[in-house]
C-alpha positions as CSV (number, residue, x, y, z in Angstrom):
1,M,-54.2,24.0,60.1
2,K,-52.1,26.7,58.5
3,M,-54.3,29.4,60.0
4,R,-53.9,27.7,63.5
5,R,-50.1,27.7,63.2
6,I,-50.1,31.4,62.2
7,A,-52.4,32.3,65.0
8,V,-50.3,30.5,67.6
9,L,-47.1,32.2,66.3
10,L,-48.8,35.7,66.5
11,L,-50.1,35.0,70.0
12,A,-46.6,33.9,71.1
13,I,-45.1,37.2,69.7
14,V,-47.8,39.3,71.3
15,G,-47.5,37.5,74.6
16,R,-43.9,38.4,74.9
17,T,-44.9,42.1,75.2
18,A,-46.9,41.2,78.3
19,A,-43.9,39.7,80.1
20,P,-42.7,41.2,83.4
21,A,-40.7,44.3,83.3
22,P,-36.9,43.9,82.9
23,A,-34.9,43.5,86.1
24,N,-33.3,47.0,85.8
25,A,-36.8,48.6,85.6
26,Q,-38.0,46.7,88.6
27,S,-34.9,47.6,90.6
28,L,-35.6,51.3,89.8
29,A,-39.1,51.0,91.1
30,S,-38.0,49.3,94.3
31,S,-34.7,51.2,94.9
32,G,-36.4,53.9,97.0
33,N,-34.6,56.6,95.0
34,P,-37.2,59.3,94.2
35,S,-35.4,60.5,91.1
36,D,-35.2,56.9,89.7
37,A,-38.8,56.4,90.3
38,A,-39.7,59.6,88.6
39,V,-37.8,58.6,85.5
40,L,-39.5,55.3,85.4
41,S,-43.0,56.8,85.9
42,A,-42.4,59.4,83.2
43,S,-41.3,56.7,80.7
44,T,-44.4,54.6,81.3
45,T,-47.2,57.1,81.9
46,H,-46.4,59.7,79.1
47,P,-44.9,57.7,76.2
48,D,-46.2,60.0,73.5
49,L,-45.3,63.6,74.5
50,T,-44.9,64.5,70.8
51,Y,-48.3,63.2,69.7
52,A,-50.5,65.4,67.6
53,R,-53.9,64.3,66.4
54,P,-54.3,64.2,62.6
55,T,-56.4,66.8,60.9
56,Q,-59.6,66.0,59.0
57,K,-57.8,66.8,55.8
58,T,-55.1,64.3,56.7
59,K,-57.6,61.6,57.5
60,L,-59.6,62.2,54.3
61,H,-56.4,62.0,52.2
62,N,-55.4,58.8,53.9
63,Y,-58.9,57.3,53.4
64,F,-58.8,57.8,49.6
65,F,-55.2,56.6,49.4
66,D,-56.0,53.4,51.4
67,T,-59.2,52.8,49.5
68,F,-58.4,53.7,45.9
69,G,-54.6,54.0,45.9
70,P,-51.9,51.6,44.5
71,Y,-51.8,49.3,47.5
72,P,-55.4,48.1,47.4
73,I,-55.2,47.7,43.6
74,V,-52.1,45.6,43.7
75,G,-53.4,43.6,46.7
76,A,-56.7,42.9,44.9
77,A,-54.8,41.9,41.7
78,F,-52.5,39.5,43.7
79,S,-55.4,38.0,45.6
80,A,-57.4,37.5,42.5
81,G,-54.5,35.7,40.9
82,I,-54.4,33.3,43.9
83,N,-58.2,32.8,43.7
84,Q,-58.0,32.2,40.0
85,A,-55.3,29.5,40.5
86,E,-57.4,27.8,43.2
87,S,-60.7,28.4,41.2
88,T,-62.3,30.1,44.2
89,P,-65.2,30.3,44.0
90,P,-65.5,27.7,41.2
91,E,-68.9,29.2,40.1
92,W,-66.9,32.2,38.6
93,K,-64.9,29.8,36.4
94,Q,-61.7,30.7,34.6
95,G,-60.6,33.2,31.9
96,A,-60.5,36.9,31.8
97,E,-64.2,37.2,33.0
98,G,-63.5,35.0,36.0
99,Y,-60.4,37.0,36.9
100,G,-62.3,40.2,36.5
101,K,-65.0,39.0,38.9
102,R,-62.4,38.0,41.5
103,F,-60.5,41.2,41.2
104,G,-63.6,43.3,41.5
105,S,-64.7,41.2,44.5
106,N,-61.4,41.6,46.4
107,F,-61.1,45.3,45.6
108,T,-64.6,45.9,46.9
109,I,-64.0,43.8,50.0
110,A,-61.0,45.9,50.8
111,A,-62.9,49.1,50.1
112,V,-65.8,48.1,52.4
113,S,-63.3,47.2,55.1
114,T,-61.3,50.4,54.9
115,T,-64.5,52.5,54.8
116,T,-65.8,50.7,57.9
117,R,-62.5,51.2,59.8
118,Y,-62.4,54.9,59.0
119,A,-66.1,55.5,59.7
120,L,-66.2,53.7,63.0
121,S,-62.9,55.3,64.2
122,E,-64.5,58.7,63.5
123,A,-67.6,57.7,65.5
124,F,-65.5,56.4,68.4
125,R,-63.1,59.4,68.1
126,E,-60.1,57.2,67.6
127,D,-56.9,57.7,65.6
128,T,-56.2,54.4,63.8
129,L,-53.2,55.6,61.9
130,Y,-50.0,53.6,62.3
131,Y,-47.2,55.1,64.4
132,R,-43.8,53.5,64.2
133,C,-42.3,52.1,67.4
134,E,-40.2,54.2,69.7
135,C,-38.3,51.1,70.6
136,K,-35.3,49.5,69.0
137,G,-34.6,45.9,67.9
138,V,-36.4,43.7,65.5
139,F,-38.6,41.7,68.0
140,P,-39.9,44.7,69.9
141,R,-40.7,46.5,66.7
142,L,-42.4,43.4,65.3
143,S,-44.5,43.1,68.5
144,H,-45.5,46.7,68.2
145,S,-46.6,46.4,64.6
146,L,-48.7,43.3,65.4
147,I,-50.3,44.7,68.5
148,S,-51.1,48.0,66.7
149,T,-53.4,46.0,64.5
150,F,-55.9,45.9,67.4
151,M,-55.0,49.3,68.9
152,A,-55.8,53.0,68.3
153,R,-55.0,56.3,69.9
154,R,-57.6,58.4,71.7
155,G,-57.6,61.8,73.3
156,D,-55.3,64.7,73.0
157,D,-52.5,62.8,74.6
158,G,-52.8,59.9,72.1
159,H,-53.0,57.1,74.7
160,R,-53.4,53.7,73.2
161,V,-56.7,51.8,73.6
162,F,-58.2,48.5,72.2
163,S,-59.9,49.5,69.0
164,F,-63.3,48.0,68.2
165,P,-63.2,49.5,64.7
166,A,-59.9,47.9,63.9
167,L,-61.2,44.5,65.0
168,V,-64.5,44.7,63.1
169,A,-63.4,46.2,59.8
170,P,-61.7,43.2,58.2
171,Y,-64.8,41.1,58.7
172,A,-67.2,43.8,57.5
173,G,-65.9,43.5,54.0
174,T,-66.0,39.7,53.8
175,M,-69.4,39.4,55.4
176,T,-70.7,41.9,52.9
177,A,-69.2,39.9,50.0
178,V,-70.8,36.6,51.3
179,Y,-74.3,38.1,51.5
180,A,-74.1,40.5,48.5
181,W,-72.4,38.9,45.6
182,Y,-70.8,35.5,46.5
183,P,-72.7,32.3,45.4
184,G,-75.5,31.4,47.7
185,R,-73.8,28.4,49.3
186,Y,-71.4,30.7,51.2
187,D,-72.4,31.6,54.7
188,A,-71.2,33.5,57.8
189,M,-68.5,30.9,58.5
190,D,-67.0,31.6,55.1
191,G,-67.1,35.3,55.8
192,F,-65.4,34.8,59.1
193,R,-62.7,32.6,57.6
194,M,-62.0,35.2,54.8
195,G,-62.1,37.9,57.4
196,N,-59.2,36.2,59.2
197,Y,-57.1,36.4,56.1
198,S,-58.0,40.1,55.8
199,L,-56.9,40.6,59.3
200,L,-53.6,38.9,58.7
201,G,-53.1,41.1,55.6
202,Y,-53.7,44.2,57.7
203,M,-51.0,42.9,60.1
204,G,-48.6,42.5,57.2
205,G,-49.3,46.1,56.2
206,N,-48.4,47.3,59.6
207,I,-45.2,45.3,59.5
208,A,-44.3,46.9,56.2
209,L,-45.0,50.4,57.6
210,E,-42.7,49.6,60.5
211,F,-39.8,48.2,58.7
212,L,-39.8,49.6,55.2
213,Y,-37.7,52.8,54.9
214,R,-39.8,55.7,53.6
215,G,-37.2,58.4,53.2
216,P,-36.9,60.7,50.2
217,H,-34.5,58.4,48.4
218,S,-36.3,55.1,49.1
219,W,-37.7,52.9,46.3
220,L,-41.2,53.6,47.7
221,S,-40.7,57.3,47.0
222,R,-39.3,56.7,43.6
223,M,-42.4,54.6,42.7
224,H,-44.7,57.3,44.2
225,L,-45.9,54.7,46.8
226,N,-44.6,56.6,49.8
227,N,-47.5,57.5,52.1
228,G,-46.6,58.1,55.7
229,H,-50.3,58.7,56.6
230,G,-49.3,62.0,58.1
231,A,-48.3,60.1,61.3
232,P,-45.2,61.7,62.9
233,N,-42.3,59.4,63.4
234,L,-42.1,59.3,67.2
235,G,-39.3,56.8,67.2
236,S,-35.6,57.1,66.5
237,N,-35.4,54.1,64.1
238,P,-33.9,54.6,60.7
């Protein structure tokens, strides 16, 4: 029930981005003024004039940071704590040994998911790095961060496309866990259910990248957790 409510909320937020264009934009298109129409066309057809594809060095650095850096370690430790409190799976019991199994499982799930996303994005020639929104306002930026979970950039102009690697990656790790080291009673439905939570976690990561300040004096920098993924800040947001 909780997953259904969260999904409905996310769909409502994403759906707002598909709403009709504002009245002032529609009036520009229908005003008959060539200069106004040119401005509108330029703003919708070429939104990423400053886009530059990341180098192989940048992508490799980001892969190791996202796979073995502080974020996946902290995330695995936090998830293992929740699993420990809920005794999930119960076959791993309690105590330090049980927590160690849960931590190792969650860390490996995240590593498989990240590896899948980077490997498939390379095969599909996609750029799955997160780029902050060029818009202003909390709701547009939140919509951008959620939609970016399923999008990537392709080509020299960085146009946005639906990303198959981004959709598949969260489930690759959980399905691997179900059939590799989880107790035998777990099946594909359990892997799909856990993959949904992984997908929500990836959405949360995008929201953090969008809203958390990453400047030289931020707390992320002081804790050496500041990794902009080499993606240029195309927006004007602070």
